[in-house]
C-alpha positions as CSV (number, residue, x, y, z in Angstrom):
1,M,0.0,0.0,0.0
2,K,1.2,3.5,-0.6
3,Y,2.7,5.3,2.3
4,E,0.6,8.4,1.7
5,E,-2.8,6.5,1.7
6,L,-2.4,4.6,5.0
7,K,-4.8,5.5,7.9
8,L,-5.3,4.1,11.4
9,S,-8.5,2.5,10.1
10,H,-6.4,0.1,8.0
11,L,-5.0,-1.3,11.3
12,F,-8.2,-1.2,13.3
13,P,-11.1,-2.4,11.1
14,D,-14.4,-1.5,12.8
15,S,-16.1,-4.7,11.5
16,D,-14.3,-6.6,14.3
17,F,-16.1,-4.9,17.2
18,Q,-17.7,-7.7,19.2
19,N,-21.1,-7.6,20.7
20,E,-19.9,-8.6,24.2
21,K,-17.4,-5.7,24.1
22,I,-20.1,-3.3,23.2
23,K,-22.3,-4.6,26.1
24,E,-19.3,-4.0,28.5
25,V,-19.2,-0.4,27.3
26,E,-22.9,0.0,27.7
27,I,-22.8,-0.9,31.4
28,R,-20.2,1.7,32.3
29,D,-21.7,4.3,34.7
30,K,-20.9,7.1,32.3
31,I,-22.7,5.4,29.4
32,S,-25.6,4.3,31.6
33,D,-26.1,7.8,32.8
34,L,-26.0,9.1,29.3
35,K,-28.6,6.6,28.2
36,K,-30.9,7.6,31.1
37,E,-30.4,11.3,30.2
38,I,-31.3,10.7,26.6
39,N,-34.4,8.6,27.6
40,K,-35.5,11.4,29.9
41,K,-35.1,14.2,27.4
42,E,-36.3,12.3,24.4
43,P,-38.1,9.1,25.2
44,R,-38.9,8.3,21.6
45,L,-35.2,8.2,20.7
46,K,-34.2,4.5,20.9
47,W,-30.8,3.8,22.5
48,A,-30.0,1.2,19.9
49,K,-30.0,4.0,17.3
50,V,-27.8,6.2,19.4
51,L,-25.4,3.3,19.9
52,E,-25.3,2.5,16.2
53,E,-24.5,6.1,15.4
54,M,-21.8,6.2,18.1
55,L,-20.1,3.1,16.7
56,G,-20.3,4.5,13.2
57,T,-18.8,7.8,14.3
58,S,-16.1,6.0,16.3
59,S,-14.8,4.4,13.2
60,K,-14.3,7.9,11.7
61,L,-12.1,8.7,14.6
62,L,-9.5,6.3,13.0
63,N,-9.3,8.4,9.9
64,V,-5.9,9.6,11.0
65,S,-3.0,9.5,8.5
66,L,-0.2,7.1,9.4
67,K,2.0,9.4,7.3
68,D,1.4,12.2,9.7
69,I,2.1,10.1,12.8
70,L,5.4,8.7,11.3
71,E,6.6,12.1,10.0
72,R,6.0,13.7,13.3
73,A,8.1,11.0,15.0
74,W,10.8,11.2,12.3
75,H,11.1,15.0,12.6
76,T,12.5,14.4,16.1
77,Y,15.5,12.4,14.7
78,E,18.6,14.6,14.5
79,E,19.9,12.8,11.4
80,I,16.7,13.5,9.5
81,N,16.3,17.1,10.8
82,K,19.6,18.2,9.2
83,Y,18.3,17.3,5.8
84,L,15.1,19.2,6.5
85,D,17.1,22.4,7.1
86,T,16.5,24.4,3.9
87,E,19.4,26.8,4.8
88,Q,21.9,24.0,4.9
89,Y,20.4,21.9,2.1
90,N,18.6,24.4,-0.1
91,S,19.3,22.8,-3.5
92,D,17.0,20.7,-5.6
93,E,19.0,17.7,-4.6
94,T,17.2,14.7,-3.2
95,F,18.6,12.6,-0.3
96,L,17.8,9.0,0.5
97,I,18.2,8.4,4.2
98,P,18.2,4.8,5.5
99,L,16.9,4.4,9.0
100,A,17.8,1.6,11.5
101,Q,15.1,-0.6,12.7
102,H,13.0,1.5,15.1
103,T,9.7,1.7,16.9
104,V,7.3,4.6,16.8
105,V,4.7,4.7,19.6
106,S,1.7,6.9,19.2
107,D,-1.3,7.5,21.6
108,H,-4.5,9.3,20.7
109,H,-7.4,10.3,22.9
110,P,-10.4,11.3,20.7
111,E,-13.9,11.8,22.1
112,I,-17.4,12.1,20.8
113,E,-19.7,14.8,22.3
114,I,-23.3,13.8,22.6
115,R,-25.8,16.6,22.0
116,L,-29.6,16.4,21.8
117,A,-31.4,19.4,20.1
118,G,-28.2,21.4,20.6
119,T,-27.9,20.6,24.3
120,Y,-24.7,19.0,25.5
121,L,-25.4,15.7,27.3
122,G,-21.9,14.4,27.7
123,K,-19.0,12.8,26.0
124,I,-17.6,9.4,25.2
125,D,-13.9,8.9,25.5
126,F,-11.8,6.7,23.2
127,D,-8.1,5.7,23.4
128,V,-5.9,4.5,20.5
129,H,-2.5,3.1,21.3
130,L,-0.2,2.2,18.4
131,E,3.3,0.7,18.1
132,L,4.9,0.5,14.7
133,L,8.0,-1.6,14.3
134,L,9.7,-0.3,11.1
135,T,12.6,-2.1,9.3
136,G,14.4,-1.3,6.1
137,I,13.0,2.2,5.8
138,I,14.6,4.6,3.3
139,L,13.3,8.1,3.4
140,K,13.3,10.4,0.4
141,I,14.0,14.0,1.5
142,G,14.2,17.0,-0.7
143,Q,13.4,20.7,-0.6
144,G,13.1,20.7,3.2
145,K,10.5,17.9,3.4
146,I,10.1,14.2,3.7
147,Q,8.8,13.4,0.2
148,G,8.1,9.7,0.8
149,V,9.3,6.3,1.8
150,K,11.2,4.4,-0.9
151,T,11.1,1.0,0.8
152,G,10.5,-0.7,4.1
153,K,8.3,-2.9,6.2
154,C,6.0,-2.1,9.1
155,R,4.5,-4.4,11.7
156,S,2.0,-2.9,14.0
157,R,0.2,-3.7,17.2
158,G,-2.2,-1.7,19.3
159,Y,-5.7,-1.2,20.6
160,F,-8.8,0.9,20.2
161,A,-10.8,1.3,23.4
162,C,-14.0,3.0,24.4
163,E,-14.4,4.2,28.0
164,G,-11.6,1.9,29.0
165,I,-13.0,-1.2,27.3
166,S,-10.8,-2.5,24.4
167,L,-13.0,-2.8,21.3
168,F,-10.2,-4.1,19.1
169,E,-6.7,-5.3,19.7
170,D,-4.2,-6.3,17.0
171,E,-0.7,-7.6,16.9
172,S,-0.6,-8.8,13.3
173,A,-1.0,-6.0,10.9
174,E,2.0,-6.0,8.5
175,F,2.6,-4.1,5.3
176,E,5.3,-3.0,3.0
177,F,5.9,0.5,1.6
């Protein structure tokens, strides 16, 4: 797959959410209270529909670019930063920079606000933890930017959780650039 096209959603497919995990989320105090509040304010609104919408929205929280995560981490590497310095390397020359095997760890804490007729009722917290083991990476750098990855492999592991309940865990996602 192309480096530029990868998203967190490729690593955490929402189709793998299991009913027993969703039921664990539903009995959390925060979610139970939210359900009661919705039933009180709008009794005709069925909780199953709210839950379905919440799960559909939660999968959109994973629409985060893997490229952005990796580049943010790579910008902290001194060896790479010197080639990003346009004052030192301001020519049209392109540099291929090999990286040793390394791991990038990234944590995200998105949330979904629940509103009914414009009134804030609460929020639902999510956690995404990702570890990427990268090998054989060669970065293409030119004109002060990382322009792509020429080659390399990535193995990922991580989890996607809602209110502290892991909805999806994976240790096997593997791909090549």
